[in-house]
N, C-alpha and C positions, 0 to 999 in steps of 0.2 A: 495431530498438531501438538508439538512439544512447547509448552509455555513455561518450562522451567528456567529458561534463560531470560524471561521477561522481567524487566525492572519494575518492581512493585511501586516505586515512587513516580513512575511515568504513566500518566493516563492516556497517552497517545497510542492508538492501535495501529494506524497506518496514515500515510500522508498522500494526499491527492492534489496534484498541481494542475491547474487549468482543466477542470472537469468539463467545461463547455467547449473545449478545443478552439479557442479564439486566438491563441498565440501560435504564429507560424514559426516554430522553432523546435528543435529536438532538445529535450532536457534529459539529463541523466543524473540520478541521485541514488544514494545508498540507503538502504533500510535493513534492519536485522531480518533474519529468516522468518521469525514469528510474525513480523509486520506484514511481509508478503503473503504469508499463509492466512492471516486474518482478512487481508484485502481480498484474496482469492475466494475465500469462503463466505464472507458477509457482505461484500459490496454488490449492489444490484446491477450496476452498469457493466455491460459486457466488455466494453473497451478497457475498463479498469481491471477486470478479471484477466483479460488478455495480456495486459502490461504486467500483471503479477506473475505470469508464467515465465 
């Protein structure tokens, strides 16, 4: 995982919207590659890991 492009001023590692899957809607949002990699590696929820792929 390449964290060289990570902004040192930003404490956010990844964003998770609607983790309980209560919104019946498709959401699309952009994150930097290192955010997706952090989510894939450290998030415990399997659906979140699948979304990160």
